[in-house]
N, C-alpha and C positions, 0 to 999 in steps of 0.2 A: 460362714463369715458374713456379718451383717452388711447390708448395703449402706452406702454413704452418699449423700448428696452434698456437693459443695455449692454454697450460695454466695453471691457477690452483688453489690450494688455499685453502679458506675455513673459518673456524670462528667462529660468532657475530659476523657482520659485517653485521647488519641495518641499522645506521646508515649504512654506507658502500657497500653492494653496488650500490645504484642508480647512484651516481656512477661506479663502476668500469664497470658495464655500459653506461652512457651514453657514456663515453669510448671504449669498444670500438666502439660503433656509429658513432662520429664519425671513425674512423680513415680517413685518405686511402688507405691500402692496406688493403683489407678482409681480415680473416682468413678463410681457407677453412674453418676449424673452430675452435671454442672448447670446450675440455673443462675443466669445473670439478668438483673433488672436494671434497665437504663432509665435514669430520671429525666430524660429529655435533652440529651446531648446535641450540641450544634456544631461540633468540631470534627466530625467524621468518626466518632467512636461507634455510633450505631451501625454505620456502614461497615466498619472493620469487624464488628461482631457478626453481622449478617454473612460476611465472607467466611469467617471462621466456622459458623454454623453450617454453611453450605459445603465446606470442605470435608466435613464428617471425620476430621482427625480427632475430635474430642466429642464425648457424649453431651453436647452442648444444647441448651434450650435458652433462648433469649426472649425477654419480655420488655415492652416499652410502657413506662408509666410516667409520662411528663408531669413535672411538678411534685412528684413524690419525694418526701424527705428520706433520709437513710433508714429510719425506723420503718416507715411504710414500705420502702423497697425491700427490706429484709423480710418483713412479714409476708409480702406478696410472694417472694421467692420460696420461702419455707412452706407456705400454704400449698403451692403446686408441686413441691418436691416429693419424690416417691420414696426416698430412703427413710428408714426409722432413725438413722443418725444424720445429723446436720453438721457439716463443717463450714465455718464462716471465715472469710477473709475479706480484705478491702482491695479496692483499685489502687494502683500506684505502688504495688509491692512485688517482690520477687520471692518465691517460695523455695526453701531448701528442698532438695529432691526427696528427702525422707519426711517432709513436713506432715503429709497426710498419714503416712505409716506410723509416725510417732503419736499423733493424735488418736489414731484408731487402736493402737496397741492395747490399752486397758479394756476397751470394749470387746475386742476380739479374744482377749484372754479370759473373758468372763468375770472381770473384777467388779466389785460392788461400787460402781461409779456412774454418775449421770452427766457430768460436765468435765471435760478435759481442756485445760488451758495451756496454750503454747506461749512462746516468747517472741520477742521482736528485737531486731538489731538495726542500727542506723547505717546507711551507706552515704557517708559524707563526700561531697564533690568539691568542697571549698573550705577555706579556713573558717568562714562564717558558719557553715553547716557543721563542721567539727565542733566548734564552740557551742553551738545550739544543742547538739546531741549531749554534750557534757552537762549543760545546764538543765536540760529537761528530762533526760532518760536515765533510768537506773541501770547499773550493771547487774549481771546475773548474780554475782556474789552478794548483792545488796537485797535480794528478794527473799522475803519470808514466805515460803510456800503456803503456809496455813493462812496467811493474810493477804495473798495476792489475788486481786480481783481481775478476772479474765477480760481481756480486750477482744472485741469481736473481729479484730484484725487477725487473730489466731486462736480459734476455739472450736470445740466440737461438743455437741450435746444431743440428748435424746429428743426427738420431735415431740414425744408425749409430754416432756417437761415444759417445752415451749408452749404447748397448748394449755397445760394446767395453770400456768402463771399469766396467761393472756397475751403472750408474745411480747415483742418490743413495744414500748409506749409510743404510739403514733403521734402523740401531741408534743413529743420532745425531739428536738432536732440535733442536740449535742448532749453528750453524757448519757445517751440512751442505753448503751451497753452496760454502764455501771448500775443503772436502775434495774435493768434486766437481771444482772448478777445478784443484786440484793433480793429480788423477788424469788429467784431460784433457791438461794440459801435459806431465806425465811420460810420457804415451803418445805424445807428438809432435804433437798436434793444434795447429793454428794459431789463435791468438786475435787478435782485432782490437777496438780501442776505437772506438765510435761515439758521441761526446759529445752529438750532437743527438737521440739516442734517449732522451728524458727522461720520467721518471715523477715525479709530485709526491706527496708523502706528508706526513702530519701527525706531528710528533714526539710523544713521550709527553706527556700533558697535566699530569702532576703528579709530585712527587718519588717517591712510592711506586711508581708504574708504571715510572719510569726505573730505580729501584733494582732492581726485579724483572727488568727487561729486561737490565741489565748483569750481574746475578748469573747469569742463565741463559746469557748469552753466555760468561762466564768458565767456567761449569760445562761448557759445550760445548768450550771450549779444553782443559780438563782431560781430558775424555773422549776427544778426538781427538788429544791430545798436541801441541797447537799452542803456539808462542810461549813456550817455557820461559824463555828469557832475559828477555823483556819482563816476565813475571810476577815473576821473581826480582828484577829491578831495582825493581819496585814494592814488594816486601816489604822490600828493603834500605833504600829511601828512607824508608818510613813507620815501620819497626820498629827501624832502626838509626841511620841518618844524622840524621833529624829529632830523635829523643830525645837523641842524643849532643850535637848542637849546642845544644839547649835546656839540657841539663845543664851544658855548658861555659859558656854565657852566665850561668847562675846561680852556679856555683861558681868560675869563673875570671874571666871578663870579659864585660860586655855586648856587646862587639864581635863575639862569636861569633854573635849574632843576625843579623848581616849575611848569614851563610850561609843561614839560613832565608829571609831576604828575597829573596836572589838565587835560591834554589831555587824559591820560590813564584812569582817573576817569570817564571822559565823555564817553569814549568807553565802559566801563564796567558797567555803571549805569543801563542800561536797563536790561541786564541779571541778575544782582544782585537783582534788584527790583522783577524780576520774581521768583527768588529763595527765597526771604525773607520769604514768608509764609511756605516754604517747609523745609528749612534747620533746623529750631528748632526741627522738628519732626524726624530728622535723627540721627543715632548713631554718636558720635563725630568723629570717624575715617572716616565714609562715608561722613560726612559734609566737613571735611578737603579735601578729595579727590575731591568732587564736586567743591568746591570753588577754589581749585588749578588748576583744568582743565579750568576754565572760561577764564583767560587771555591767556592761551596757545591756546585755540580754537579760540579766537578772532583774534589773530595774524596769526595763521595758515590759517584761512579762508580768511583773507585779502591777504596774500601772494599767496594763490591759485588763487584768483581772479585776482591779478596783473599779474600772469603768464598766465592765461587762456585768458584774454581779448584781448591782442594783437594778439594771435594766431587766434582768431575768426575774428578780424579786417582784418588780412592778407587774410584769406579765403574769406571774403566778397568782398574785392577789386578784387579778382581773379574770384570768382564763383557766388556770390549771385545775385538774381534778384534785380533790383533797387527798393529801398523803400524810403519813405519820412521820413527823420530823424526828422523833426518837429513833425510828428505824434507820434513818438516813445518816446518822452521825456515827460513822464507822471509823 
């Protein structure tokens, strides 16, 4: 049975680190090694990790890398890991007890596979978080296994594949796992989807945190030259189509407002479909809050992306390594 090293990067996760460590201890397939890189926590996370390492309840090795971004932290962890298989997850999550067993199953059964991608589910604690999950996260039945790009929140891969593609891009602070995925597939490595390898995580708790998250995601898209057409469509929708329809409804005929209504309906269709089985089971007041947040979150997320993307593009023009744009448009 191949050895597996679980790698994690953390930064100021004192509130959630015990939950993560406990879920690692409860795995039905015990990790042979756990390497955690701390990026310079100041809230007690490092001290909690030192206590966990000293307890010897887990095969835990901790490293301090102040100032390291998530890509650098992962590369440091993988570099020192001893196992030929690397399983990656994030801070702030809770792992299903069979998470590692499901990720490792294809490797242990000798299948022709190099990368096994798991899935992730939200744990909403408020109406806001429930709405945010519906707006931003796909359901399992929406996933096309052949086109699903692994998140490093739940993935396992051969260490030799990581070495062959040069690891995670140290120069990229967000969307780094997507670029890593592209490099793996472009190099010919075989990816497999394991939907039962589930991690649970809490969505951002408020509008400010969500805006910051999506701003950074879009900035990462700009840095890595991802999804030009998607971002272009967003700019055209908000800066050209919507103002034009509004102007026509004022100066020509109110019927032009139907275009805005139809466009808004199309934007909200998917999150509302995700909420359809859930809302009838909520208290009426909670249901109203959840549904009220949906259009707000949709617009705020788009605005955050529209602001973040050009910042990333400017950074790329000045600093980033040359990449093939054609390879990134997936």
